[in-house]
C-alpha positions in Angstrom: 110.5 23.4 270.4 106.9 23.6 269.3 104.6 25.7 271.5 101.0 24.5 271.7 98.0 26.4 273.1 94.7 24.6 273.8 91.3 26.3 273.8 87.6 25.5 273.6 86.8 23.8 276.9 83.8 24.6 279.1 80.8 23.2 280.9 78.5 21.0 279.0 75.5 18.7 279.7 75.9 14.9 279.4 75.2 13.9 275.8 76.4 17.3 274.6 79.2 18.2 272.2 82.3 20.4 272.4 85.2 21.1 270.0 88.7 21.7 271.3 91.4 23.5 269.3 95.2 23.4 269.6 97.3 26.1 267.9 101.0 25.5 267.1 103.7 28.1 267.1 105.4 26.8 264.0 104.7 24.6 261.0 103.7 21.0 261.7 103.2 19.8 258.2 105.2 16.6 257.7 106.9 17.2 261.0 105.0 15.8 264.0 102.4 13.3 265.0 100.1 14.9 267.6 97.9 13.7 270.4 95.2 14.9 272.7 95.7 13.9 276.4 93.5 14.4 279.5 94.0 14.3 283.2 91.2 14.0 285.7 91.5 14.7 289.4 93.7 12.2 291.2 94.3 10.4 287.9 97.3 10.0 285.7 97.4 11.7 282.4 96.2 9.5 279.6 96.2 9.5 275.8 92.8 10.2 274.3 93.5 10.4 270.5 96.5 10.6 268.2 96.9 11.7 264.6 99.9 11.3 262.3 101.2 13.8 259.8 99.2 12.1 257.0 96.0 11.9 259.0 96.0 8.3 260.4 94.2 8.2 263.7 94.1 6.2 266.9 91.6 6.5 269.8 91.4 5.2 273.4 88.7 2.6 273.7 86.8 4.9 276.1 86.2 7.6 273.5 86.2 5.6 270.2 83.1 6.4 268.2 82.4 9.6 270.1 85.6 11.7 269.6 87.2 12.7 266.3 90.8 14.1 266.0 91.7 16.1 263.0 94.5 18.5 261.8 95.0 21.4 259.4 98.7 21.5 258.7 98.4 24.7 256.6 96.9 26.5 259.6 99.1 24.7 262.2 95.9 23.6 264.0 94.7 20.3 265.6 91.2 19.7 266.7 89.2 17.3 268.9 85.5 17.1 268.2 83.8 15.5 271.2 80.2 14.1 270.9 78.0 12.2 273.4 80.0 13.5 276.3 79.8 11.7 279.6 80.6 12.8 283.2 83.7 10.6 283.1 85.1 12.7 280.2 85.6 15.6 282.8 89.3 16.5 282.8 91.9 19.0 281.7 92.7 18.3 278.1 96.1 18.9 276.6 97.7 18.6 273.1 101.3 17.6 272.5 103.7 16.1 270.0 104.9 12.5 270.2 108.5 13.8 270.4 107.8 16.1 273.4 105.9 13.4 275.2 108.6 10.8 274.6 111.3 13.1 275.9 109.3 14.1 279.0 108.8 17.6 277.8 106.7 20.3 279.4 102.9 20.6 279.2 100.9 23.7 278.6 98.0 25.1 280.5 95.4 22.8 278.9 91.7 23.5 278.7 89.1 22.3 281.2 86.2 20.2 280.1 83.4 19.6 282.6 80.5 17.4 281.8 77.7 17.7 284.4 74.0 18.1 284.7 
């Protein structure tokens, strides 16, 4: 099973930018589609962005035009570039594979993103 570790979260002002990183324990080239998810207090975890093995992307309406998901298969890394951040983006962000999510697999520690003035 692929192990994923998120990093890059922090406190940022509204309108600011932040880049999240996700490191995989094994090769992901031609193997998995990956997604970034987030969970705010008292809210259900939701999909933010998804990227296939070939780089096709999908975004939630709430972040489209502001967030960009990308991957570097050679480095086993997935990224989420977040621009024009809003207070409602505040949440713990997680990365995971489609397979793990579909099977109800475990989630990692995630990384906290707080947008506040």
